[in-house]
C-alpha positions as a printed Julia matrix, in Angstrom:
474×3 Matrix{Float64}:
 104.4    94.27   89.4
 103.46   96.43   92.36
 105.62   96.02   95.47
 105.26   97.7    98.88
 107.07   96.96  102.13
 105.36   97.66  105.45
 107.45   97.94  108.59
 106.28   97.94  112.19
 108.88   99.65  114.37
 107.66   98.19  117.64
 107.92   94.63  116.31
 110.87   95.32  113.98
 108.74   93.33  111.53
 108.29   93.59  107.76
 105.39   92.46  105.61
 104.91   92.78  101.87
 102.1    93.64   99.45
 102.85   92.33   95.96
 100.31   92.84   93.19
  99.74   92.5    89.48
  98.71   95.78   87.85
  97.32   93.96   84.79
  94.79   91.81   86.67
  94.36   93.81   89.87
  95.14   90.8    92.07
  97.47   91.11   95.04
  98.97   89.06   97.85
 100.17   90.04  101.32
 103.05   88.08  102.86
 103.47   87.94  106.65
 100.73   90.44  107.59
 100.44   91.55  111.18
  97.13   92.13  112.91
  96.74   95.73  111.72
  95.16   94.56  108.48
  93.51   97.87  107.58
  96.87   99.23  106.39
  97.1    96.56  103.67
  93.51   97.03  102.55
  94.03  100.8   102.23
  97.29  100.45  100.34
  95.81   97.95   97.89
  92.75  100.14   97.26
  94.98  103.17   96.64
  96.67  101.22   93.84
  93.46   99.82   92.38
  94.28   96.33   93.64
  92.23   93.76   95.53
  93.83   91.37   97.99
  93.06   87.9    96.68
  95.86   85.9    98.35
  97.44   86.02  101.79
 100.31   83.94  103.09
 103.08   83.75  105.64
 106.54   82.27  105.79
 106.07   80.36  109.05
 104.21   80.06  112.34
 105.38   83.27  113.98
 106.5    83.54  117.59
 107.03   87.27  117.99
 103.67   88.67  116.88
 100.12   87.54  116.29
  99.63   86.81  112.61
  97.13   88.82  110.59
  96.76   86.16  107.89
  93.48   84.79  109.19
  92.2    88.31  109.96
  93.03   89.6   106.48
  91.36   86.61  104.82
  88.28   87.28  106.94
  88.16   90.96  105.95
  88.9    90.61  102.23
  87.81   87.09  101.33
  91.37   86.29  100.2
  92.48   82.68  100.01
  95.13   81.66  102.52
  98.27   79.88  101.31
 100.0    78.09  104.21
 102.96   75.78  104.66
 102.23   72.08  104.97
 105.85   71.26  105.71
 107.45   70.57  109.07
 105.71   67.36  110.06
 103.23   66.69  112.89
 102.95   69.48  115.44
 104.19   72.16  113.04
 101.21   72.46  110.74
  98.37   74.95  110.89
  95.45   73.46  112.82
  92.92   75.78  111.17
  94.2    75.48  107.58
  91.94   72.8   106.11
  88.69   73.92  107.71
  89.43   77.47  106.51
  89.92   76.34  102.9
  93.61   77.23  102.85
  95.82   76.05  100.0
  98.62   73.93  101.48
 102.12   74.55  100.2
 105.11   72.25   99.8
 108.7    72.61   98.68
 109.0    73.47   94.95
 105.29   74.29   94.59
 104.4    77.4    92.66
 101.3    79.53   92.17
 100.31   82.69   90.32
  98.88   85.99   91.54
  97.9    87.55   88.25
 101.12   87.55   86.24
 103.34   87.23   89.33
 104.81   83.78   89.93
 105.66   82.61   93.46
 107.91   79.58   93.87
 107.94   77.93   97.29
 111.23   76.97   98.89
 111.14   74.95  102.11
 113.78   76.5   104.4
 113.63   74.81  107.83
 115.9    75.77  110.68
 114.31   78.75  112.35
 111.15   76.63  112.44
 110.46   73.21  110.85
 107.67   74.47  108.55
 109.41   77.65  107.36
 109.11   78.51  103.67
 110.43   81.32  101.47
 108.93   82.73   98.27
 110.9    83.35   95.07
 109.15   86.11   93.11
 109.05   86.42   89.3
 107.25   89.12   87.35
 106.43   87.01   84.28
 105.02   89.97   82.37
 108.45   91.52   82.08
 111.04   88.84   82.91
 111.86   85.18   82.4
 113.69   84.86   85.72
 113.06   85.82   89.33
 113.57   89.25   90.82
 113.83   88.46   94.52
 113.08   86.21   97.46
 110.91   86.89  100.5
 112.96   85.14  103.17
 110.86   85.64  106.3
 112.97   84.6   109.3
 115.35   82.46  107.25
 117.94   84.98  106.04
 118.09   88.56  107.29
 120.39   91.35  106.19
 123.61   90.37  107.94
 122.15   87.52  109.99
 120.03   84.36  109.9
 117.0    83.25  111.89
 117.8    81.83  115.3
 117.27   78.05  115.56
 116.96   77.91  119.35
 113.45   79.35  119.76
 111.72   75.98  119.7
 113.8    74.87  122.65
 113.83   78.13  124.6
 110.34   79.48  123.84
 108.24   76.49  122.79
 110.06   74.21  125.29
 110.89   71.49  122.75
 113.78   70.0   124.71
 116.97   69.28  122.78
 115.71   70.74  119.49
 118.21   73.6   119.08
 121.11   71.52  117.73
 118.98   69.73  115.13
 117.34   72.99  114.07
 120.75   74.61  113.63
 121.83   71.75  111.37
 118.61   72.05  109.37
 119.33   75.75  108.97
 122.82   74.94  107.68
 121.27   72.71  104.99
 118.74   75.41  104.11
 121.57   77.9   103.64
 123.04   75.51  101.08
 119.87   76.04   99.01
 120.29   79.8    99.38
 123.87   79.58   98.06
 122.52   78.09   94.83
 120.28   81.09   94.08
 121.39   83.74   91.55
 123.44   86.51   93.1
 121.25   89.25   91.63
 118.12   88.22   93.55
 116.92   90.83   96.0
 116.46   89.6    99.58
 113.32   90.84  101.36
 113.52   89.68  105.0
 110.85   89.49  107.69
 112.69   91.5   110.35
 115.19   94.27  110.93
 117.41   95.39  113.78
 115.76   95.07  117.18
 113.9    91.83  116.57
 114.46   88.95  118.99
 114.3    86.49  116.06
 118.02   87.03  115.44
 121.01   88.38  117.31
 122.76   90.76  114.91
 120.57   91.75  111.98
 121.02   95.01  110.12
 118.66   97.96  110.0
 119.08   98.02  106.19
 115.68   97.0   104.76
 116.83   94.71  101.93
 119.87   93.12  100.35
 120.82   90.7    97.59
 121.74   87.03   97.61
 125.23   87.85   96.37
 125.84   90.46   99.05
 124.72   88.13  101.83
 126.93   85.32  100.54
 129.87   87.72  100.69
 129.22   89.51  103.99
 126.64   87.7   106.11
 128.55   86.0   108.95
 126.62   82.75  108.47
 128.15   82.18  105.04
 131.62   82.61  106.46
 131.38   79.43  108.53
 133.66   76.83  106.96
 131.97   73.73  108.4
 128.62   72.68  109.78
 130.07   72.28  113.27
 131.48   75.81  113.18
 128.17   77.2   112.02
 126.17   75.34  114.68
 128.44   76.62  117.44
 128.28   80.2   116.18
 124.55   80.37  115.54
 123.64   79.0   118.98
 126.11   81.21  120.88
 125.0    84.5   122.4
 121.32   84.34  121.53
 119.22   86.64  123.78
 116.43   85.39  126.01
 113.21   85.05  123.98
 110.29   86.95  125.53
 107.83   84.78  127.44
 104.96   85.65  125.13
 106.68   83.87  122.22
 105.28   80.52  123.38
 101.76   81.98  123.47
 102.18   83.43  119.97
 103.33   80.06  118.62
 100.26   78.34  120.03
  97.79   80.97  118.85
  99.31   81.27  115.37
  99.3    77.5   114.94
  95.76   76.96  116.21
  94.22   80.1   114.69
  94.47   83.69  115.96
  91.15   85.11  117.16
  89.49   87.51  114.73
  89.88   91.07  115.99
  87.44   92.92  113.7
  88.99   96.25  114.6
  90.45   97.62  117.82
  88.12   97.66  120.81
  88.45  100.73  123.01
  87.86   99.92  126.69
  85.97  102.42  128.88
  87.67  105.33  130.55
  87.6   104.95  134.33
  87.32  107.84  136.75
  90.69  108.55  138.34
  89.27  108.29  141.87
  88.66  104.58  141.35
  92.32  103.71  140.86
  93.11  103.19  144.58
  90.35  100.63  145.03
  91.44   98.7   141.93
  95.05   98.58  143.13
  93.88   97.5   146.58
  91.96   94.66  144.93
  95.12   93.46  143.2
  94.47   94.83  139.71
  97.38   95.24  137.3
  97.72   98.87  136.24
 100.3    99.75  133.58
 101.66  103.28  133.77
 102.59  103.95  130.13
 103.69  107.55  130.63
 107.22  108.65  129.7
 109.96  107.47  132.04
 110.79  111.0   133.16
 107.23  111.5   134.38
 107.17  108.16  136.2
 110.52  108.82  137.88
 109.37  112.2   139.17
 105.94  111.12  140.44
 103.98  107.92  140.17
 101.29  105.95  141.93
 102.79  103.17  144.07
 101.72   99.72  142.93
 101.51  100.55  139.24
 103.86   98.85  136.78
 105.83  101.15  134.53
 106.07  100.16  130.86
 106.68  103.36  128.86
 104.89  103.69  125.55
 107.96  103.62  123.33
 109.49  101.18  120.83
 109.98   98.58  123.57
 106.42   98.77  124.91
 105.21   95.68  123.05
 108.18   93.58  124.1
 107.93   94.33  127.81
 104.15   94.13  127.86
 104.5    90.65  126.38
 107.08   89.71  128.99
 105.24   91.08  132.01
 101.46   91.02  131.43
  99.22   87.98  131.73
  97.16   86.72  128.81
  94.64   85.3   131.28
  93.93   88.32  133.49
  92.56   91.8   132.74
  94.75   94.87  133.11
  94.34   98.65  133.05
  96.27  101.4   131.26
  97.35  104.76  132.6
  98.29  106.98  129.68
  99.92  110.39  129.44
  97.41  113.22  129.27
  94.01  112.65  127.73
  95.02  112.33  124.07
  93.05  109.52  122.39
  95.9   108.88  119.95
  98.19  107.74  122.8
  95.56  105.31  124.01
  95.03  104.03  120.47
  98.77  103.57  120.02
  98.99  101.5   123.2
  95.97   99.36  122.3
  97.31   98.77  118.8
 100.73   97.72  120.09
  99.13   95.34  122.57
  96.87   93.88  119.88
  99.94   93.05  117.76
 100.83   90.38  120.31
  97.29   89.38  121.22
  97.03   91.23  124.53
  93.39   92.19  124.14
  92.54   92.16  127.84
  92.56   95.89  128.63
  89.57   96.35  130.93
  89.78  100.13  131.12
  92.07  103.14  131.04
  92.94  106.13  133.18
  93.95  109.62  132.16
  95.9   112.32  133.95
  93.09  112.84  136.48
  94.15  109.6   138.17
  97.52  111.11  139.1
  95.87  114.19  140.6
  93.17  112.16  142.4
  95.74  109.97  144.13
  97.11  112.8   146.25
  93.8   114.39  147.23
  93.34  112.19  150.29
  96.9   112.61  151.47
  98.3   109.54  149.73
 102.01  109.68  149.08
 103.32  109.55  145.56
 106.2   107.34  144.58
 109.37  108.75  143.11
 112.39  106.81  141.92
 115.67  107.53  143.66
 118.67  107.92  141.35
 122.38  107.41  141.83
 125.23  108.27  139.48
 127.99  105.78  138.61
 130.53  107.86  140.52
 128.32  107.95  143.62
 127.74  104.22  143.4
 131.45  103.47  143.04
 132.13  105.57  146.14
 129.25  104.32  148.29
 128.83  100.65  147.39
 131.18   99.14  149.97
 130.94  101.84  152.62
 127.17  102.06  152.77
 126.15   98.45  152.28
 124.34   98.91  148.99
 123.26   95.86  147.01
 123.41   96.05  143.21
 121.5    93.96  140.68
 122.0    93.91  136.89
 118.7    93.35  135.01
 120.15   93.19  131.48
 120.08   90.04  129.37
 122.49   87.26  130.26
 124.64   87.71  127.16
 124.96   91.43  127.92
 126.05   90.64  131.47
 128.59   88.09  130.26
 130.09   90.66  127.88
 130.86   93.01  130.76
 129.37   93.99  134.12
 130.01   95.84  137.34
 132.49   93.88  139.47
 130.78   91.36  141.74
 127.26   92.26  140.56
 124.8    89.45  139.88
 122.29   89.19  137.08
 118.56   88.54  136.85
 117.2    89.56  133.42
 114.2    91.88  133.71
 111.82   89.41  132.09
 112.55   86.82  134.79
 112.64   89.21  137.76
 109.27   88.26  139.25
 109.93   84.55  138.67
 113.17   84.83  140.64
 112.13   87.43  143.18
 113.42   85.31  146.06
 116.93   85.87  144.66
 116.64   89.66  144.89
 118.98   90.99  147.6
 117.02   92.01  150.7
 117.66   93.92  153.89
 119.57   96.86  152.41
 119.09   99.52  149.73
 119.08   98.0   146.25
 120.54   99.65  143.16
 119.06   98.36  139.91
 121.11   98.68  136.74
 120.67   97.93  133.04
 122.35   99.32  129.91
 120.89  102.84  130.0
 118.47  103.05  132.93
 115.26  102.22  131.03
 114.88   98.55  131.93
 116.01   99.09  135.51
 113.23  101.68  135.92
 110.68   99.07  134.84
 112.33   96.65  137.27
 112.03   99.15  140.12
 108.29   99.45  139.5
 107.91   95.66  139.53
 109.68   95.35  142.85
 107.75   98.27  144.36
 104.49   96.63  143.25
 105.57   93.56  145.25
 106.28   95.6   148.36
 110.05   95.83  147.95
 111.03   99.41  148.66
 114.3   101.32  149.04
 115.09  100.76  145.37
 117.49  103.06  143.52
 118.05  103.36  139.76
 121.57  103.76  138.34
 121.5   106.84  136.07
 122.72  105.98  132.6
 123.19  102.33  133.49
 126.19  100.27  132.49
 126.87  102.58  129.57
 127.45  105.53  131.9
 129.5   103.37  134.29
 131.8   102.26  131.48
 132.04  105.78  130.03
 133.15  107.04  133.43
 136.13  104.69  133.25
 135.01  102.64  136.25
 136.11   98.99  136.55
 134.36   96.32  134.5
 134.39   92.58  135.09
 134.12   90.04  132.28
């Protein structure tokens, strides 16, 4: 049996290529939209991708299952569990094989047994993997978003992201019953999860790439709950806000993600045209490093730095229905490609053009003023807040704020800032604060793009405030 794990850092997402060396057949589980990586890896091993599947209808990224089947001719294997509303709309017309609890199928000499594991989503399935050429029992289980290393899939996404009112409690109880199935599995089975640390599909998963059933039963918090009621209370408590784009991903992945057929590169636009586009109301994303944006930026642009959080905040803040433009650091094509790839992972294919460094230089040629972000240290803020009439706003997640915040400071999570802009303190200088200063810098650009000036960023955020020994309210 050939086994390869692929991991996308920006999505904190894992997918798996499992193949049979004897027959040359292979299957990919939970592919993302960058399907070329799987095709290359299979070819390097002398394998052909004949099967493609996924554990559930994903919410955090656009599935590559349909794309990979289109490219390779592989047959799709999709869950038919979950009941009405939670089945793949495109499955039958695409010739997909529909899977149910306790089904099994072969990929060469590799046996895959299907285990229905609802809770995170109603249709969720896991795959127990047996290499029949060398063993009479299974080696491991691909758990998707059911069991992670140190955590379990959150059962509140249907209610919070898909807006299925009142579904969280029932989903948590379904997850409890699914965990009972997991307890019955042999302790030696390896656990191959769908996500690692940083994913919004759980609240405390480990960065360790894999585990075993026995280890999780001993040390995963979920298996320490003595009763169903205790588990339900614990699993629903403290879950972070799901990004807005999760609802769009659910819909697209259920109905059928559009075929990408490779990344499309939008045209480069002359830097001198940026002012007219901003004046016309265009959305321009400044993806340069935060240090560069802080020092000098074009007013009206939205700052989303091209780092590991780029995909998440682009999904929160950009519209799927309107075009947008990118402003990238320098003129390196690899930076543009990286941004376009990350956006494609969540289906944001609406980039209408991009600007290079000439746009920054062109802005100032006609005497236009550049923007620069004012900074304040925790010590300066503690000294000035009351005397100088500063307002302070915490843009971290709600659970972060509840765990500890600056005394008397209110909270609007960054992802909801524009929705709740009428709640933003007005009439005095505003200090924005997050955990480290990264999210609050994005927030400052959002407010500036809406005409709210006199915004200051707290250097080092709450972390620096706490490290300085300044008072914290809980």
